N, C-alpha and C positions, 0 to 999 in steps of 0.2 A: 476335343469338341470346339475349343476356341479357334483352332485353325480352320475347322469346317465352317463355323459361323462366319469367319472372315472371308471365306471363299464364295459365300452367297452374296446376294445383292445388298446394297447399302441399307435399304429399308428394313430388311430382316435383321441385319446386324444392329441397327439402331434400336429396333424393338426389343432385341435380346438384352442389350446392356442397359436400356432404360427400365427394364422390369425384372431382371434376374435377381433372385434372392442370393446374394453372394455367400458362398460357402467354399472357402479355399483350402480346406483340410486335405492333406494327402498330395499336395502339389509342391513343386520346388520353390526355392527362394526367388528365383528369377521369374517364375510364373506368378507368385504372389505380387511381386512388384508390377508385373504386366497388368494383372487384374486391377490393382489399385489405381494405376494410371488410367485404365479404361473408365473406372468409376469417376475419377476426377474429370476426364474428358466429357463425360455425360452429366457433369455437375451433380453427382450423387455424393456430396461431401460427407454427409452424416453416415452413410453406409461405409465410406472409406474409413471414417473414424472408428466405427464398430469393428471392421475387419482388422485395422491396424493394432487394436488392443489385443487381439488373439495371437498376433505374430510379431509383436513389437520388437523383439530382439533381432528379427530377421530383416527389418525394414531400414533402408539407408536413412541417415539423418536428414539429407536434403529432401527426401520424399515425406518424412514425418513433418518437417517444417512447412512444406508445400501444402499438405493436407490442412494444417491449421490455418495457414494464410488464406487459402481459398475459402474455407468454411467461415472465416471471419470477415471476408471482404466481398464475396460474390454471392449473387442470388442463386440458390440451389433449385434443382429440378425435382426435389422431393421435400416432403414436409420437414421443417426444422425439428430436430430432436437432440438438443444439447444435453449430454449427460456429463455432469460436472466431473465425476470420478474418471471418466474416459479421457477428458481433456487434461486433467491433472496428471494422469498416468503418462500421457505423451510428453508433457513438460518434464516430469520426473526422469523419463528415459533420456530426453535431450540433455538434462543436467549431467548425466553420466558420460556423454559423448565428448570426445576431444576434437571432433572435426566440425563443430558448429561455432560460429563466431558470436561475440557478445551483441553486436548490432542486430543480428537476426533475432536473438532472444528478446532484445528490447522491443522490437517491432511486434513480436508475437505476444509478449506480455501486455503491451499496450492494447492490442486487439481484444484480449480476453480478460482485461483488468476487472470488470464487474464480477466475473466468475471467480477469479483468483483472490479478490477482496471480500468474497462472501463469507458468511458465518460458517464455521466448520471446515473450511478448506484446509487441505493438508499442505498445499504448496502455494505460498504467498508470492507476490510479484517481486522476488528478491533481487533480480537483476536491475529492475527499474529503481528499487530502493537504494541499491548500491550506487547507481548512477547519480541519484539525488545527493547522496552523501559525499560523493567524490568529484562531482562536476557542477560548479556554481552556475555555469551557463545553462545547463539543462534544468537546474532548479528554477532559474529565472524564467525560462520558457514555460514551464509548468505553472509558475506563479502568475504569469501574464494571462493565461487562459482562465484562471479562477477569479482574479481580482482586476477591476477596471482602474485605469489611471484617472486622476482628477482632470487631466488635460484631455478633453474630448477630441481635439485635433490629432493627438498622438494615438488615441484609440482607433480613429478612422484609418489612419495610416497602417496600423498593425493589422487590422482586419480587412484591409483592401484585398479584393479578389476571393474572399471566403464567403460562402453562402451562410444565411442565418442558421440553417440546419447543421452545417458543419461546425459553425461557431458553438452552437449548443452542445453538440456531441463531444467536441473537444473539451469544453468546459466541464462537462459531466465526468469525462475520463480523468481530467486533471484533478478534479475534486476527489474522486475515488483514490487516486494515487497519494495525494497529500493526506487523506484520511487514514490510509493504511500504513503510511510510512512510520517506521519505528527505529530506523538505523541512524544513530547519532554520528555525524561526521567526526572522524578521528578515533572512533571506538574500536579497540582491538578485540581479538578473540577472547582474551582473558578479562574483558570488560573494562580494562583501563583505557584512558583517553589520552591520545597524543595531543598535548596542548598546542604545539606548533601547527599541526594539521588543522585542528579545530579553529584556531585563530585565523589562519590563512583563508580557510573556507568562509568564515563569517565576514572577514574584511572584504573579500572579493564579491560575495553575495550582496553586501550592503552597497558597494560601489556600483554594481550592475543595477541594483534595484533603484538607486537614486537616479540613474540615467534614464530609467523607464517610468519614473514617477510612481514608484511603489515601495518606497523605503519603509513606510509605516507598517504595511501589511507584511513585508519581509521580516521586520522585527517580530511581528506577532507569530509568524510561522517558526522563526528561530526559537522563540520562547517556548512554543508548543513542543518542538522536537527535543529540546534540552530537558523538558519535564518528563520525557519518556524513560530517562535513565532509571533502572531498577533500584529501589531503596532497600530491598530485603537481602542484600548480598554484602559480603565483607568489604568490597571495594567502594561502597557508598560511605560518605559523600565524595564525589569527584570535584576537587577544587577548580579543575579546568572549566567546568560548567559555571561555577560561581564567578570565576574571573571574567568569562565572556559576558555574563549578564552585568557585572559591575562596570565593565568598560563601556558597554553600549548605553546602559542606564537610561533608556527611554521608557516612557509610560507604556508603550505597546508591549515591549518585551517583558516588563515586570508584571503587567496585568495578566497577560496570557499565560506566562509561566505559572503564576499563582493559581489561576483558574484550572489549568491543565493538571497541576499537582493535586488540586482538590478533587477534580473529576476522576482522577486515576484511582481513587480510593473506593469509588462506586457506592452502592447502597450497603446498609448495615442490617444485621439481624440481632435481636436481643430478646431476653426473657421479659415477661410482663412487669417484673419488679426490679429490673436492672438499673433503671434511671439513666442518668447521663454519664455513666462510667466510660463508655466508648469515647465520647467527645472529650472528656477530661484527659484521657490517656493520649489522644491525638494532640490536644493542646500542650501537654507536657513535652511531647516529642518535638513539636515546632519551637517550643520555648527553649529547649536545649540547643537546637540548631541556631536560634537567634543569639543565644549567649555565646556559643562557641565561635561564631563568625562576626560578631558585632563590630569588632575593631578592624579585622582584616578585610571584610567585605560588607561595609555598613549598609549599602543599598540592598544587598541580598538579605541581610539580617532583618531589614525592614519588611521585606516580603514575608519572612517567617513570622515576624511579629503580628502582621495583619492576619495570617492564617491561624495563629494561636488565638487571636481575639475572635476570629470567625467561629472557631470551634467552641469557645467559651460562651457564645451566645445561646447555645442549645441545651447545655446540661440542666439548667433550671426547669425548662419546659419538660424535658424527659423525666426529671425527678418528680415533678407534679403529676405527670401522667402515671408514673409508677405508684405514687401514693394513692391516686384515685383507684387504680386497679386493686390495691390492697384493701381499700375501704369497701369496694364493691364485692370483693371476694368474701 
């Protein structure tokens, strides 16, 4: 039928491909590829995404990446209908392929970052996160889109040639990436940290950040990522993290590390008569860390001391609330 359609005049062929409900069951792999290319030609990118999910094993890697790239960069001739699970499935399939390079995956993850960073996603922007953890230059480029330098002349030079809309979009994307990033530089599969790798990354990042007038915010982001190390595993604590904080020892890194450690614990649930037992337990936890490292890493120990004191501020209030609950009952 497609050969017959192609033999007719251009107007009929356009009408067909602009409106056909694509159902490619029962056709060969080459015909599936042909049909998807036609959908892309007629800017039916979301139909191409739907079709590709039904035949994903049969579609070449370059065509899968082209589908995503066009859907993320071009205006479609059909109503947008992004289905997160379909996009994720294409990414998951590309992860298995050996014939797609990292630079392509980085571009695609950047295009679909809000989706990959959304709640409940199965497939996070892991290639971008790996690049942040391994490439200080890339980290600084992302940092520059989120934070402004104090030197306005430098900012004007950096943003020269970019529209306000493009600046805003890149800033949003960069913020999404830094927000989702959990991969600590130098961390191996077994959760241990290569001290040399982490030290070299930190040193290079701080050199580059100073050159672009963003050293303070770079220290803040370093503190935030170091706080992401999991504490509920046998490998905790990792002294490579404490060593990095101790050596930098700026207000920015210590303040943000402390805040991120606090926020990581999230909200708590308790019975009406439990009082401040949760806070007291957390205070004891940080008191032990303070004691264990007060001589080797005194500045880090001071962070744990402040966190202990922060948790000790709440138990009395919770005890009083529990007592009121008992009296009311």
